[in-house]
C-alpha positions in Angstrom: 0.2 0.1 0.0 1.3 3.3 -1.0 -0.1 6.9 0.1 0.3 10.1 -0.9 -0.5 13.2 1.3 -0.5 17.1 1.4 -0.1 19.5 4.1 -1.1 23.2 4.0 -2.7 24.6 1.4 -2.2 25.2 -2.4 -1.7 29.0 -2.3 1.2 28.4 0.5 3.1 26.2 -1.5 4.9 28.8 -3.8 8.1 29.2 -3.0 9.1 33.0 -1.7 12.5 34.7 -2.5 14.6 35.5 0.3 15.6 39.0 1.2 19.1 40.2 1.7 18.5 40.4 5.5 16.7 37.2 5.8 19.6 35.5 4.2 22.2 37.3 6.5 20.5 36.0 9.6 22.9 33.8 11.6 22.0 30.1 11.8 24.3 29.8 14.8 22.6 31.9 17.2 20.8 29.9 20.1 17.7 31.4 19.2 17.4 31.4 15.4 14.7 30.5 13.5 14.9 31.0 9.8 12.5 33.8 8.5 11.6 31.8 5.4 11.1 28.2 6.6 12.4 25.5 4.1 9.7 23.4 2.7 10.0 19.8 3.3 8.3 16.5 2.0 8.6 13.6 4.6 9.4 10.0 3.4 8.9 7.2 5.7 8.7 3.0 4.5 7.9 0.4 6.8 5.2 -2.6 6.8 1.9 -1.0 7.3 3.4 2.5 7.5 0.5 5.4 7.7 1.0 8.9 7.4 0.5 9.5 11.1 3.8 7.4 11.6 5.6 10.5 10.6 4.2 13.0 13.0 7.3 12.8 15.3 9.5 13.5 12.0 7.4 16.5 11.4 7.8 17.5 14.8 11.7 17.2 14.4 11.6 19.1 11.1 9.4 22.0 12.6 12.1 22.3 15.6 14.9 22.4 12.8 12.9 25.3 11.0 11.3 23.4 8.2 7.8 23.6 7.1 6.4 20.1 6.2 4.0 20.3 3.2 3.7 16.7 2.0 4.1 13.5 3.3 4.9 10.0 1.2 4.8 6.6 2.9 5.3 3.1 1.4 4.5 -0.2 2.9 7.4 -2.5 2.3 9.4 -4.7 4.5 12.8 -3.7 2.8 14.3 -0.7 1.5 15.1 -0.9 -2.3 18.8 -1.4 -2.7 19.1 1.3 -5.4 16.8 4.1 -4.5 15.4 3.3 -1.1 11.6 3.6 -1.9 11.5 1.9 -5.6 11.4 3.2 -8.8 7.5 3.6 -9.1 7.5 5.6 -5.7 10.5 7.5 -6.6 8.4 8.8 -9.7 5.5 9.6 -7.1 7.7 11.3 -4.9 9.6 13.4 -7.7 6.0 14.6 -8.9 4.9 15.5 -5.2 8.3 17.6 -4.8 7.8 19.6 -7.4 4.0 20.0 -7.3 4.5 21.3 -4.0 7.3 23.5 -4.5 9.7 21.6 -1.8 13.3 22.7 -1.5 13.9 19.5 0.9 13.3 15.9 1.2 13.7 14.4 4.6 13.5 10.4 5.3 12.9 8.9 8.3 15.6 6.4 8.4 19.2 6.8 8.0 20.5 6.9 4.4 23.8 5.3 3.3 26.0 7.7 1.2 25.0 5.8 -2.1 21.3 6.2 -1.4 21.7 10.1 -0.4 23.7 10.7 -3.8 21.2 9.0 -5.7 18.1 10.4 -4.4 19.6 13.9 -4.9 20.4 13.1 -8.4 17.2 11.8 -9.2 15.0 14.3 -7.4 16.8 17.4 -7.8 16.4 18.9 -4.2 18.5 18.4 -1.0 17.9 15.3 0.7 18.9 14.4 4.3 17.8 11.6 6.7 16.6 11.3 10.1 20.0 11.6 11.7 21.1 14.5 10.0 17.7 16.1 10.9 18.4 15.3 14.7 22.1 16.5 14.2 21.0 19.6 13.0 18.4 20.5 15.6 21.5 19.9 18.2 23.7 22.0 16.4 20.7 25.0 16.6 20.3 24.2 20.4 24.0 23.8 21.5 25.0 26.5 23.8 27.9 25.6 26.2 31.4 25.1 24.4 31.2 21.4 25.5 27.8 21.1 23.9 29.1 22.7 20.7 32.1 20.4 20.4 30.0 17.2 21.0 27.4 18.0 18.6 30.6 19.0 15.9 32.1 15.5 16.7 28.8 13.9 16.0 28.4 15.7 12.7 31.8 15.2 11.5 31.5 11.3 12.2 28.0 11.2 10.5 29.5 13.4 7.3 32.9 11.6 7.1 31.7 8.5 4.9 29.4 11.0 3.0 31.9 13.5 1.6 32.7 11.8 -1.7 30.4 12.2 -4.5 29.0 15.7 -4.0 31.1 17.7 -6.1 34.4 19.6 -5.4 32.6 22.6 -3.8 30.5 20.3 -1.7 27.4 22.6 -2.7 25.3 21.0 -0.1 27.1 22.8 2.5 25.5 26.3 1.5 23.2 26.6 3.9 19.8 25.4 5.4 18.7 22.3 7.3 21.2 19.6 7.5 24.1 21.8 7.1 24.1 24.1 10.4 26.3 24.2 13.1 30.2 24.2 13.4 30.1 20.9 11.2 29.4 23.1 8.0 32.9 25.1 8.3 35.4 23.9 5.4 34.6 20.3 4.9 35.3 20.4 1.5 39.1 20.7 2.1 39.9 17.1 2.4 39.3 13.9 4.5 42.4 13.9 6.3 41.3 17.8 7.9 38.2 16.2 8.9 39.9 12.9 10.7 42.5 15.6 12.2 39.2 17.8 13.3 37.8 14.8 14.9 41.0 13.8 16.8 41.0 17.4 18.2 37.7 17.5 19.3 37.7 14.4 21.1 40.8 15.6 23.0 39.1 18.6 23.6 36.1 17.1 24.8 38.2 14.7 27.2 39.5 17.5 28.5 36.3 19.4 29.3 35.1 16.0 31.0 37.5 16.2 33.3 36.2 19.4 34.8 32.6 17.8 34.8 34.0 14.8 36.6 35.9 17.1 39.1 32.5 18.7 40.2 30.9 15.4 39.8 33.3 13.8 42.2 32.5 16.9 44.7 28.8 16.1 44.5 29.6 12.4 45.5 32.0 13.1 48.1 29.4 15.5 49.9 27.1 12.5 50.3 24.4 14.3 49.2 22.2 11.9 47.0 21.8 12.7 43.3 18.6 12.3 41.2 18.8 12.5 37.4 15.7 13.6 35.4 15.5 11.6 32.0 12.8 11.2 29.2 11.7 11.5 25.8 12.3 14.8 24.3 9.5 17.2 25.0 7.8 15.0 27.6 8.4 18.2 30.2 11.6 17.5 32.0 13.0 20.9 32.0 9.5 22.4 33.1 9.5 19.8 35.7 13.0 20.9 37.1 12.0 24.5 36.9 8.9 23.6 39.3 10.5 21.8 41.9 14.1 23.2 42.0 13.1 26.8 40.8 15.8 26.5 38.5 16.5 28.8 35.6 16.3 26.4 32.7 15.1 26.5 29.4 11.7 25.6 28.8 10.4 25.4 25.4 7.4 23.5 23.5 10.4 22.2 21.3 12.2 19.0 20.6 15.8 18.9 22.3 15.3 22.6 23.5 17.8 21.3 26.3 21.2 19.8 25.7 23.4 21.1 28.6 22.6 19.5 32.0 21.7 21.7 34.7 22.3 20.6 38.5 20.5 22.1 41.4 20.0 21.6 45.0 16.7 20.3 46.2 15.2 20.3 49.7 13.3 17.2 50.2 9.9 16.7 52.4 12.0 15.3 55.3 14.3 18.1 55.4 17.5 16.6 53.6 18.8 17.7 50.3 19.6 16.1 47.4 20.7 17.4 43.8 18.8 17.0 40.7 20.2 17.0 37.2 18.3 17.9 33.9 20.1 16.0 31.0 19.3 15.8 27.1 16.0 14.4 26.0 15.8 11.2 24.1 14.3 10.1 21.0 13.7 6.8 19.3 16.7 5.9 16.9 18.8 8.6 18.3 21.9 8.5 16.3 24.8 6.6 17.8 27.3 9.1 17.0 25.2 11.3 19.1 25.2 8.9 22.1 28.8 8.6 21.7 29.6 12.3 21.5 27.3 13.1 24.3 28.5 10.2 26.6 30.2 12.3 29.2 26.9 14.6 29.5 24.9 11.3 29.6 27.0 10.0 32.4 25.3 12.4 34.7 22.5 9.9 34.5 24.4 6.7 34.8 26.1 8.1 37.9 22.6 9.1 39.9 21.4 7.1 42.4 17.8 7.5 41.2 16.1 8.1 37.6 13.4 10.5 37.6 12.0 9.2 33.9 9.3 11.8 32.7 7.0 10.7 30.3 4.5 12.6 28.3 1.3 10.8 29.5 -1.1 12.6 26.7 1.0 11.2 23.8 -0.3 8.3 22.0 2.9 6.6 21.8 3.9 7.2 25.4 4.4 3.0 26.0 6.8 3.3 22.9 8.6 6.6 24.3 9.1 5.0 27.8 10.7 1.8 26.0 12.7 4.0 24.1 14.4 5.9 26.9 15.1 2.7 28.8 16.9 1.3 25.5 19.1 4.4 25.9 19.3 4.2 29.6 20.6 0.7 29.1 23.0 1.9 26.2 24.8 4.2 28.3 25.3 2.0 31.5 21.8 3.3 33.5 19.4 0.4 32.9 19.9 -1.1 36.2 19.3 2.4 38.4 16.2 2.6 40.5 13.6 4.7 38.7 10.6 6.8 39.3 8.2 6.9 36.5 6.5 10.3 36.3 3.8 10.6 34.0 3.5 14.3 33.2 0.7 16.5 31.2 -1.9 14.5 32.9 -3.9 17.8 32.9 -4.6 17.2 29.3 -6.2 13.8 29.8 -9.9 13.1 31.1 -10.8 10.8 34.1 -11.2 7.4 32.2 -7.7 8.1 30.3 -5.7 8.7 33.2 -7.0 5.7 35.0 -6.0 3.6 31.5 -2.3 5.0 31.7 -2.3 4.6 35.4 -3.2 1.0 35.2 -0.7 0.3 32.7 2.1 1.8 34.6 1.6 0.8 38.2 3.4 2.9 40.7 3.9 5.9 38.5 3.2 9.3 39.5 0.7 11.3 37.8 1.8 15.1 37.5 1.2 18.1 35.6 4.4 20.2 35.8 2.5 23.1 33.8 -0.3 23.7 36.4 1.6 21.9 39.6 -0.8 19.1 40.0 0.9 16.0 41.7 4.3 17.7 42.4 4.0 16.8 46.0 3.9 13.2 45.0 7.0 13.5 43.2 8.9 15.5 46.1 7.5 12.3 48.2 8.6 9.7 45.8 11.9 11.3 45.6 12.1 11.3 49.8 11.4 7.6 49.7 13.6 6.3 47.0 17.0 8.2 47.3 19.0 6.5 49.7 19.6 7.8 53.0 23.0 8.6 54.8 24.6 5.5 56.0 25.9 6.4 59.7 23.4 7.8 62.3 24.9 9.8 65.0 24.3 11.9 68.0 26.5 15.2 68.5 26.4 18.0 70.9 27.6 21.3 68.9 28.5 23.9 71.6 27.0 27.3 71.2 29.2 29.7 68.9 29.4 26.5 66.5 26.8 27.3 64.8 28.6 26.6 61.5 28.7 22.8 62.3 24.8 22.8 62.7 24.3 24.8 59.5 26.6 22.2 57.6 24.3 19.3 59.2 21.5 20.8 57.8 23.0 21.4 54.2 24.7 18.3 54.0 23.2 15.9 56.1 19.8 14.4 57.1 19.0 16.4 60.3 16.5 14.1 62.3 15.9 15.8 65.5 17.5 18.6 67.6 17.4 19.9 71.2 18.9 22.4 73.2 20.8 21.6 76.2 22.4 24.4 78.7 26.1 23.1 77.0 25.0 23.5 73.4 22.7 21.9 70.7 22.1 18.3 70.6 21.6 16.7 67.2 20.3 13.5 65.8 21.5 13.2 62.1 22.2 10.6 59.2 25.6 11.4 57.8 27.8 10.3 55.3 31.4 9.1 55.6 32.7 12.3 54.7 30.6 14.4 57.0 31.1 12.2 60.0 34.8 12.8 59.3 34.3 16.6 59.4 32.1 16.5 62.7 33.7 13.6 64.3 35.0 15.9 67.3 31.2 16.4 68.3 29.7 13.2 68.1 28.9 11.4 71.2 27.5 8.1 69.8 27.1 6.7 66.2 25.6 3.6 64.6 25.2 2.2 61.0 21.7 3.7 60.1 19.2 1.1 59.2 17.3 1.7 55.8 14.0 3.8 56.3 10.5 1.5 55.9 8.6 1.9 52.6 5.5 3.7 53.3 
């Protein structure tokens, strides 16, 4: 079965020429969006595929600044070895591209270099695949030096085997979707230059990772439990982070709006503190080059003691998205970390739909990060599931040493206090590092028993 569909009105399908000011607008600006959106035809193949199966590809294209104007789908189990979609469907796609005035064709799978060259030659327009599209979005949103280097490394690893066959001038690097970011600079020089650049980027990323490792080691040495927020892109991770920690993080209705991890302290209902890290979102078929390039960033998840897995409960594909995230977590070594599943955006569901998704995911926490509904449940889950410090101590802190009491409140779990003539009596759970720091005030200590689950 094959289907061809259009998006948008015919009146909107005429391409519009760019003005000089539009053409000069920098595509490397973090907040950049093209004044003229590239008109794109989306293509997918697979057994029983329908146009709705390209909804996520359409959202990715929109995040990259494209305007999807048509969708072409073909039900087949294997791609054509020469043209990916088969000769007859190639003719349909060619007609659709030129009927819609499209400047770009986006495939929902990663294409080989040979397929890319063949398709561009046959269609006469730029062709990119899902991997290039995701890399382009990452290039658009990378802000930190480390994030930009990680994206460029992934871009170069993807482009290196594709440098042959596009002509001496590498005309596809002239601009637009699939060509943005640090990876577009002078790629045409030669393969050896690109390989040298890849080597340098790897060294730079290792060097920057040392700084991240130092900060991470300090957090681990502090004994403060660490949670990491993970989830499918655009599930509302950053909104939840902002709600519970009041962190100044980017919140946008876009895919991959957040690339650089943000770490904030959070006071739990029982009075102790933890750290919460917001990381890059995941997506189905996340390019392997990106996983490798962002490994040092994704390690923020693998070294956490609890994963707060945020899922979009309103999505019709929520179950598939949850499984996609868990696959990536396993790939980066975080598959065995305890998980709290947070079903976000329940404000968009009616009562029966809420009940259905809750039954499918028992033990999950329903929440609306937008309205604030259910946030207390998230905090309670963190309190219950995060590990407690291993040693319970009784201390007597003399008056005038309020710095010690303040440190206990900041870095340990204070269970109770009392005021005696000689000072402040404190009962607390502490880590080994804190125990060494307050040893002179300890009157008794014992290994803390794990708290009972409620």
